[in-house]
C-alpha positions in Angstrom: 113.3 75.2 -10.3 116.2 74.5 -12.6 119.6 76.0 -11.9 119.5 78.6 -14.7 116.0 79.7 -13.5 117.3 80.2 -10.0 120.3 82.1 -11.2 118.1 84.4 -13.4 115.6 85.0 -10.7 118.3 85.6 -8.1 120.2 88.1 -10.2 117.0 89.9 -11.3 115.8 90.2 -7.7 119.3 91.4 -6.8 118.8 94.3 -9.1 115.5 95.2 -7.4 117.0 95.0 -3.9 120.0 97.0 -4.9 117.8 99.7 -6.5 116.2 100.3 -3.1 118.9 99.8 -0.5 122.1 100.4 -2.7 124.0 97.6 -1.0 126.7 97.7 -3.7 127.1 101.4 -3.7 125.5 104.3 -5.6 123.7 103.4 -8.8 125.7 103.4 -12.0 122.7 104.8 -13.9 122.7 108.0 -11.8 124.4 110.8 -13.8 125.8 112.2 -10.6 127.6 108.9 -9.7 131.3 108.9 -10.1 132.2 105.5 -11.6 135.4 104.2 -10.0 137.1 100.9 -10.1 136.1 100.4 -6.4 132.4 100.9 -7.3 132.6 98.5 -10.3 134.3 95.9 -8.1 131.7 96.3 -5.4 128.9 95.8 -8.0 130.7 92.7 -9.4 131.2 91.2 -6.0 127.5 91.9 -5.1 126.0 90.3 -8.2 128.4 87.3 -8.1 127.5 86.7 -4.5 123.8 86.9 -5.2 124.2 84.5 -8.1 126.2 82.1 -5.9 123.6 82.3 -3.2 120.8 81.7 -5.7 122.4 78.4 -6.5 123.7 77.4 -3.1 120.8 75.6 -1.5 120.8 73.0 -4.3 124.4 71.9 -3.3 122.4 69.2 -1.6 121.7 67.7 -5.1 124.7 66.3 -6.8 123.1 66.7 -10.2 122.3 70.4 -9.7 124.3 73.2 -11.4 126.3 73.9 -8.2 126.3 70.2 -7.1 128.2 69.2 -10.3 130.9 71.8 -9.5 131.4 70.6 -5.9 131.2 66.9 -6.8 132.2 64.7 -3.8 131.1 67.4 -1.3 127.7 67.7 -2.9 127.3 63.9 -3.0 128.1 63.6 0.7 125.6 66.4 1.6 122.9 64.7 -0.4 123.7 61.3 1.2 123.5 62.7 4.7 120.7 65.3 4.4 118.9 64.6 1.2 117.6 67.1 -1.3 115.3 70.0 -0.2 115.7 69.4 3.5 117.7 71.6 5.9 119.2 73.8 3.2 115.7 74.8 2.1 114.5 75.8 5.5 114.6 78.7 8.0 116.9 76.6 10.2 119.3 76.2 7.3 119.3 80.0 6.8 119.9 80.7 10.5 122.7 78.1 10.9 124.4 79.3 7.7 124.3 82.9 8.9 125.6 82.0 12.3 128.4 79.9 10.7 129.4 82.8 8.4 129.3 85.5 11.1 131.1 83.2 13.5 133.9 82.6 11.0 134.3 86.3 10.5 134.5 86.9 14.3 137.0 84.0 14.6 139.3 85.5 12.0 139.1 88.9 13.6 139.9 87.4 17.0 142.9 85.5 15.7 144.2 88.6 14.0 143.7 90.6 17.3 145.9 88.0 19.1 148.7 88.9 16.7 148.0 92.7 17.0 146.7 92.8 13.4 143.5 94.2 12.0 141.5 93.6 8.9 141.2 96.7 6.7 137.8 98.4 7.0 137.2 97.9 3.3 137.7 94.2 3.6 135.3 94.0 6.5 132.7 96.0 4.5 133.3 93.7 1.6 132.7 90.6 3.7 129.5 92.0 4.9 128.4 92.7 1.4 129.2 89.1 0.4 127.3 87.8 3.4 124.1 89.8 2.8 124.2 89.1 -1.0 124.6 85.4 -0.5 121.9 85.3 2.1 119.5 87.2 -0.2 120.3 84.8 -3.0 119.5 81.8 -0.8 116.2 83.4 0.3 115.3 84.0 -3.3 116.1 80.3 -4.1 113.8 79.0 -1.4 111.1 81.5 -2.4 111.3 80.3 -6.1 111.2 76.6 -5.1 108.1 77.4 -3.1 106.4 78.1 -6.4 106.9 74.5 -7.5 104.7 71.5 -6.8 107.2 70.0 -4.5 107.2 73.1 -2.2 109.9 73.6 0.5 110.2 72.3 4.1 110.4 75.8 5.7 110.1 74.4 9.3 112.5 71.5 8.8 113.0 69.1 10.6 109.2 69.1 10.4 108.7 67.4 7.0 105.6 69.4 6.0 106.3 71.3 2.7 104.9 74.7 2.1 104.4 76.5 -1.2 102.7 79.5 -2.9 99.9 79.2 -3.7 99.0 76.9 -0.8 97.2 74.5 -3.2 100.0 72.5 -5.0 97.7 72.1 -8.1 98.2 75.8 -8.7 102.0 75.5 -8.7 104.2 74.3 -11.5 106.5 71.4 -12.0 110.2 72.0 -12.1 111.4 72.4 -15.7 107.9 72.9 -17.2 106.9 75.7 -19.5 105.2 77.8 -16.7 108.5 78.0 -14.9 110.2 79.6 -17.9 107.2 82.0 -18.5 107.3 83.2 -14.9 111.1 83.6 -14.9 111.2 85.5 -18.2 108.2 87.6 -17.3 109.9 88.7 -14.1 113.1 89.5 -16.0 111.3 91.5 -18.6 109.4 93.5 -16.0 112.6 94.4 -14.1 114.4 95.2 -17.4 111.6 97.6 -18.4 111.6 99.1 -14.9 115.3 99.8 -15.2 114.9 101.2 -18.7 112.1 103.5 -17.6 114.3 104.4 -14.6 111.8 103.1 -12.0 114.7 101.0 -10.8 118.4 102.0 -10.8 121.5 99.9 -10.8 
């Protein structure tokens, strides 16, 4: 999928997820919710992180939306790993999660050595960012599975998987079916929010 499609799908799916599990806090559309700066900040951090995660796997493509922002880093990742390899697989998701959680534990350990502690709100915020980015990455891979190229879910095994299994039933990146699917998904979620089947 194109970068903007990944971003739109990720953010729209983020609305659906937040409607059910309220990762970013109580819904703003609920009349009983007290809207505070902390709540608005939590919502902003959540949706920014989902959007970032929805673009992140394509950092292995220097011409992608995120790849252009990271320039040299993206070029090196593409040179070493190639496009749609480890960053579009279960292994990539696992290693990325371990790296993120390990970094958090390292920071806490180093602070403990100096008899310092992270504020609870900061720890909660880091967990929100982690889950939101991870969800965005999952949605990116799921969206790419709809394309003819598929995704190497079991990398380093090179077999690519997609939905539907027959590649002839999937669309080519940038083609009109991609835009129809993305906009149809967005419209359905928007209507669901408007009808209050989903809350944000």
